[in-house]
Steps between C-alpha positions, in 0.01 A plus 500: 500500500478121456400268783568130554210260550576469872513880539159526331354238735642681803368833367157340460493382861644821644231704322241248619624537858502880485148488358387273783652737758327798338160331471512346849613825662225699328230245594630476858489878547156518341350216709711569811579130510764296318392383154704259286410627155683234303310270269727214601599407855857632472584872529470571128255680271576351161308771315777742600771255400340430163445870429856581605627227268302639205613856557864395548501274195335740255569855614871517587578717200233752604704612799631785287138614446367539859159637404426223254641236736253615766210492252583149375545370856161645591324339204658155534464482879134604472433233235662232718289606799181485293577155356599369844177624657283345228693172516461474878130577465458214255709274724300547818182686396592788730629853458839524673509880502260770393579859398140578404491788748805661336472744212604391151478125572446212257300197620604590855836328440707797385479873560703807414640552851654156530606495135713809564639333813592184306660715230712678760609174661580345162699805396706490820558126462631525143689829537653459847423191707600230249855634466542493877363145524714368215806657660416313819438170317836528322676495837344161576689183399361346184410178682307692766313692229399174337393334827294801608335540161411131458387469863267798466376381161413150625358613833291777347380272221382230742332765718321648198381161370365396841322832549332483159404136558339589833307793353373264228413242771745248356701446817370148560615391155859518624424246772390228255860389464459343847202282403714191540517571875171603662666642813738719301215606273290604800786700652574663165134600471510651847818692416350626173181613676703678767716683244195588293314648797804706605571635150136584431463671839818703440386613156150591619647702787766668286271603214161524675362300210147558392304298253509666162160630398298303246547780248877499552523124457279505195698769320839367607418174322377679187818416310579129513828344392317383188408857406846635587661245270278591206545871567873435467453312170267762352728781618810331356341447158333841492818676612705328233249603232488859632878540498532340156249744350660794687845414360352475151336841527797668671798339324336373182614140550345180628706352782453230761402633844460161667673414828497125428646298217169327421184700448399868512530556874630819661571391857542858621151587379351174625611553858416872479140437390452235768652721772309816403165322501580302815601815687248747363187312388313586820569869436377515141223743598744753643582819304709465186786699651530241780533209255739698280724602791512147641588368154784752460657414836451122482608486135818697568604274789406186309684589178812601694500170692454301177798677343725436800385137525582414138840668532595321823361156414574476126757775444274665241280804460203517263438874493710812546336840533825695536417712193155597633473808727431456872626143517651322799802288412340421165263262682190722518397842374226748581312463170467121528403533867204706377427219252481259796244731661290508183529121467382451861198724440411324173535158662280578798239717332467334159667162454462313828121440485543341154802299612308377804211379283742328260674319788164383638413371152831311479434338836143406407593352162831328583496447875860472614661291227589795272649687795717201591622469140590871485666485842724209401583669169584831667730333754681323216521826302638688802769239566598468133518879457718536810741230381528644149569846640772370729662316209481815285695693762747212548567481125576872495762433767654215301364218718458179300208260545582256780235232437242375253227729631711812448601383153131451413420848625785642291366320192136611523549833678826637364596866500304585184182343638537669840562840341189451289289420809663768718611777261552754781684271742841624611760308700641690796782431742 
C-alpha cells in the first residue's frame, strides 16, 4: 500500500497521540495521579510516531510473514527506544526511565518485557491499525487533510524546538530579538522563564528524573561524534575490502563492492560497524553467544531496511538472495544473518580496541582538520553518488538530460561506468 505525504504525516501524529495516551495512562495508574508523559507540551510522544513511521515505511511487505514482521518490529522499536534514551540522557544529563530492575535489560533503557510489548504494538499498527486509519483519512477532503497535516507539523515542530531549547537552557536566546525595546525584552524574558519553569516542572514530575550516576555519564560519553565518524570510515573501507576479497575467492573475479562512485567505501558496512559498536561496546565482556545473537538480530533488521530503502528511494536493489535457502524476499537470508553475528563478535572482541587506539592517534596527530576534510568529501561523494544513480535509472526509462548538470553526469558516469562501479545493481519497478 502506498501513502501520500499528508497521510504519512497524519499517521505519524496519530501514532504519537496513541503513544502519549498509552504512556500517560500507564504512569497515571502507577502513580495514582495524572502524569503527562509527553516530551513536548502537546499530547504527543514522538518516539511512537517515529517508530510507527519506520515500521510502516519499511515493513509493509512483511505483512504476509506475521512471525518475521513481529520480530522486525521488536528489533527496530527496541533500537529506537535505546537511542532515544541515550540521546535524552546526553541532552539533559538525566536518565528519563530506568529498567535496571527488570530482567534482560541493556543499560537500563531497554528490556525484554517492553521490547516484546513494542513488537506487539508495532505488529498491530502495520498489520491492522494503519489500514483502518488510512481508510478514515481517505474519507476526509484533500484540503482538510493538507490543513490538518501542515498544522500538526508546524505546531509540533515549534513545540519540539522550544522544549529542546529550554532543556538546553537556551530559552533566553529567543528573547534577544527584542533588544531594541527594553520593555518588550523584559516581558519576553519573563515569559521565557515562566514557560521554562512550567516545562521543566512537568517533565520532572512525569518522569521522576534522577541525576544519572557518574559511571553512567562517563560511559555514555565514551563514543564521541568524532569517534563515530571514524568508525564509519574505517568500517566502510574495511567492509569494501572484505567483500571484494570474498567475491574473488567465491566467484573468481575482482569486482567493485563500493557504495559510492568515488573511493572504496561500502556504506552498508560503514553504518553497520558504527551501529554495532555504538550499541554493544559496553557489553563487550558479555558471553560470546550474547554478542553473536545480538549481531544476528540487528544485522538482519539492518540489511532488510537497507534493501527496502534503496529500492524505494532509488528504484534499485544491490543484492538478491532469492537463490539462497531460507531467504526472505531475497533481501536477507539465514546464512548471511549468521555472518552478521560473527562480524559483531569479531568487531567487539578483536577489532574495536585497535580501532579505538587508531582513532585516538588520528585525533592526536591531526586534531580536527583531517576529520573536516573527510566529512566534506564524504558529503560530496554521497550527493554525487545519489545523483548518478538517479540519472542511471532515468536513462533506463528513456528520460533525456534536462540541464547541463545532468548532461555532465551522463558524460562522466554513463551506463558502462555505473555498471562497472555497481555490477550487481538491478533496476526495479
